[in-house]
VEXDO-652193 format. One record per residue (C-alpha): residue in three letters; y, x, z. Coordinates in steps of 0.02 Angstrom, whole numbers, plus 50000, padded with zeros to 5 digits. Layout:
<pabas>
ALAYXZ;...
</pabas>
This chain:
<pabas>
MET494215066549657;THR493695050049735;LEU493825035349616;VAL493065021049715;GLU492505021049896;TYR491685009250019;LYS493035009750152;LYS492124999750286;ALA490505009650272;PHE490825020550425;LEU491385005450526;LYS489814995350487;TYR488525009250477;ALA488085025850558;PRO487615038450422;ILE486035048650443;GLU485945058650281;THR486955059250120;PHE486495063249939;ALA487455065849778;ALA486775056449628;GLY487285054649447;LEU487625037449374;GLU487005030149211;LEU488505020649143;THR489165013948978;GLY490775020548902;GLN491875006148955;GLU491205007149134;VAL491695025549141;LYS493455021449078;SER493605007449203;LEU493075018649348;ARG494255032549294;ASN495655019549309;LYS495025016749488;LEU494424999149453;GLY492834993649537;SER492144989449706;LEU490714995449816;ASP490884981549945;GLY489174974249979;ALA488304986849866;ARG486644994849913;VAL485355006349837;VAL483634999649793;VAL482125010349745;ARG480985001749620;GLY479475011349562;SER480045028949525;GLU481885024549495;ALA483375021049607;PHE484725008149566;ILE486405003149639;VAL486414984249658;GLY487994974249695;MET489244987049631;THR490614978349532;ILE491424987049383;PRO492564975549282;ALA492704977349094;TYR493944990549036;GLN494754978848911;VAL494224960948941;ALA494664955348765;ASN493594968948686;ALA492124967848805;PRO490494961048735;LYS490044943548789;SER488434950048868;TYR489384962148984;ASP488874959749166;PRO490044968149292;GLU488724966949430;ARG487214973849336;ALA486054986249421;ARG486545004149378;ARG485245017949378;LEU485485033149488;LEU485005050349423;LEU484035059049560;THR482565071049570;LYS480805064449602;LYS480805072049776;GLU482455063449820;ILE481825046749755;ALA480215048449857;TYR481245052750012;LEU482385037649984;TYR480885026349958;ALA480135032150123;ALA481795029550213;GLU482035012350136;SER480335006650196;LYS480745011150378;LYS481394996950484;GLY483254997250522;LEU483745009550385;THR484755005250230;ILE485385015450084;ILE487185012350031;PRO488415020549911;LEU489895028450002;GLU490965033149854;VAL491045036449668;TYR491895052749623;THR492135064849480;GLY491115080749483;LYS491955091449349;ARG491805079549200;LEU490385068749263;LEU490445053549375;LYS489365054549529;ALA488985043249676;ARG488825049049855;ILE487465038649937;ALA486895038650118;ILE485425033250222;VAL486225023250362;ARG485815013150516;GLY486804997350552;LYS487974997250701;GLY488024983750832;LYS489624975450894;SER489754986751045;ASP489595002450937;LYS490974996250822;ARG492114992550969;GLU491775009551047;ASP492205018450883;LEU493835008650869;LYS494295013151049;LYS493965031551016;LYS494985030950857;THR496485022950942;ALA496355034951089;MET496375049850971;ARG497875042450882;ASP498785040451049;VAL498415058551095;ALA499075064450927;ARG500665054350955;ALA500855061651129;VAL500665079451064;SER501995077350930;PRO502945061450883;LYS502865064750695;ALA501195073750692;TRP500175057650712;LEU500605053450533;THR499555067650464;ARG497675066350453;SER497405084850491;THR498275083250660;PHE497145068650704;PHE495575078950672;THR496285094150761;VAL496635083950916;ARG494905076250903;LYS494125093650907;ILE495205099451053;VAL494965083951158;ASN493145080251125;CYS492855068151267;THR492685049751310;SER494075036851307;ASP494175036951499;ALA494585055451501;LEU495875052551365;ALA496705038951470;ILE496825051251616;PHE497525064451498;LEU498835052551429;ASN499405046651602;ASP499715064451665;
</pabas>
């Protein structure tokens, strides 16, 4: 079950590869995340030495009155990954144009995990093109069935059926 997600990640970045990583958290941070409090906006993954950390992730105190005075909601949180994965992330981080970001924090059975991705930033034209495709797919779903556009599964079904450019979709909608 997804607890916290970076909603604009797929708008700003094009994912290349994803990983699942455990998180090293304190008890009150776990309680706070289970209440779906927290934010991944502006967070990124940094590899230092032989460890990986999430920097910029905000987790507010579970109970502000009972939180220790030294509690920092923006502290760097260590990721639990294998040595091979950390080496791979380090190599990817050192390449120009690639960034590592957290996509979501979710529960894996009883444990909290983070889904992280190696991504490449999108330019303005790429973002506009993605938005055009998304609206075109939404229009096709509405044309197929007036109420079906509300469901997410219909959107993805139509996207698979009509896997083409926005120009072809405009021709399809006009006919």
